[in-house]
Structures are given as C-alpha cells and as structure tokens.
KOLRO-348200 format. One line per field, with one value per residue (C-alpha): x, y, z; residue in three letters; chain. Coordinates in steps of 0.25 Angstrom, whole numbers, plus 5000, padded with zeros to 4 digits. Layout:
residues N
c1 <- [X,...]
c2 <- [Y,...]
c3 <- [Z,...]
aa <- [ALA,...]
ch <- [A,...]
***
This chain:
residues 69
c1 <- [4976,4983,4998,5004,5008,5023,5023,5017,5027,5038,5033,5031,5038,5027,5012,5008,5014,5007,4993,4995,4999,4988,4978,4982,4983,4969,4963,4969,4963,4949,4950,4952,4967,4970,4976,4990,4990,4982,4972,4958,4956,4947,4951,4960,4968,4971,4975,4984,4991,4994,4999,5008,5013,5016,5024,5014,5011,5022,5021,5028,5034,5037,5051,5054,5064,5065,5056,5045,5034]
c2 <- [5048,5041,5042,5051,5044,5048,5041,5028,5028,5027,5013,5007,5008,5014,5019,5006,4998,5007,5005,4990,4989,4998,4991,4977,4982,4989,4976,4969,4979,4978,4962,4965,4965,4974,4988,4990,5005,5014,5022,5027,5024,5013,5014,5002,5010,5021,5010,5003,5015,5019,5005,5006,5020,5015,5003,4994,4986,4982,4983,4972,4978,4969,4968,4974,4969,4964,4952,4960,4967]
c3 <- [5024,5013,5013,5001,4989,4991,5004,4998,4987,4997,5000,4986,4973,4965,4965,4958,4969,4979,4973,4972,4987,4992,4984,4989,5003,5002,4997,5009,5019,5012,5014,5029,5031,5043,5041,5046,5048,5058,5049,5051,5036,5031,5016,5012,5002,5012,5023,5012,5008,5023,5026,5014,5018,5032,5027,5034,5021,5013,4998,4990,4978,4966,4961,4948,4937,4923,4925,4931,4922]
aa <- [MET,THR,PRO,PRO,LEU,GLU,GLU,LEU,LEU,LYS,ARG,VAL,ASP,SER,LYS,TYR,THR,LEU,VAL,VAL,ALA,ALA,ALA,LYS,ARG,SER,ARG,GLN,LEU,MET,GLU,GLY,HIS,PRO,LYS,VAL,VAL,ASP,THR,PRO,SER,HIS,LYS,PRO,VAL,THR,ILE,ALA,LEU,LEU,GLU,ILE,ASN,GLU,GLY,LYS,VAL,THR,VAL,ASP,MET,PRO,GLU,THR,GLY,PRO,ASP,ARG,CYS]
ch <- [A,A,A,A,A,A,A,A,A,A,A,A,A,A,A,A,A,A,A,A,A,A,A,A,A,A,A,A,A,A,A,A,A,A,A,A,A,A,A,A,A,A,A,A,A,A,A,A,A,A,A,A,A,A,A,A,A,A,A,A,A,A,A,A,A,A,A,A,A]
***
C-alpha cells in the first residue's frame, strides 16, 4: 500500500521534489539496485515511495536563493 501524500510531504519540501525523487529511485530499482524496505510489492514506484516515507532513502533538496532559478 502506498503511503498517504500527507505523510510523504513531511519528508520533502514540495510535491515536485517528491515526484523527482520517486522517479529517480524507481529507475535505480529497475536497474537492479536492492530495495531497502520489506514489502511484497514489486512495483518500483510503490517501493520508492515506501522507502522515502520510512526515511530509508534520503532526498537531496536543492538550496534556494536569489542566484537559483
């Protein structure tokens, strides 16, 4: 089961960051990287979201400032 959006947003600064992080981790899983959560799911996106929700995968958030677009 996929974690609720409200829970996932506690781990990142925006929905955009969540989507990018989940996509990147999903690609890693499809390339053969091992999953770091215990789940019966074989869906890469579900696994990635569970890993993010449990804090097993860190999400690098870019710094914001006047020199960033």
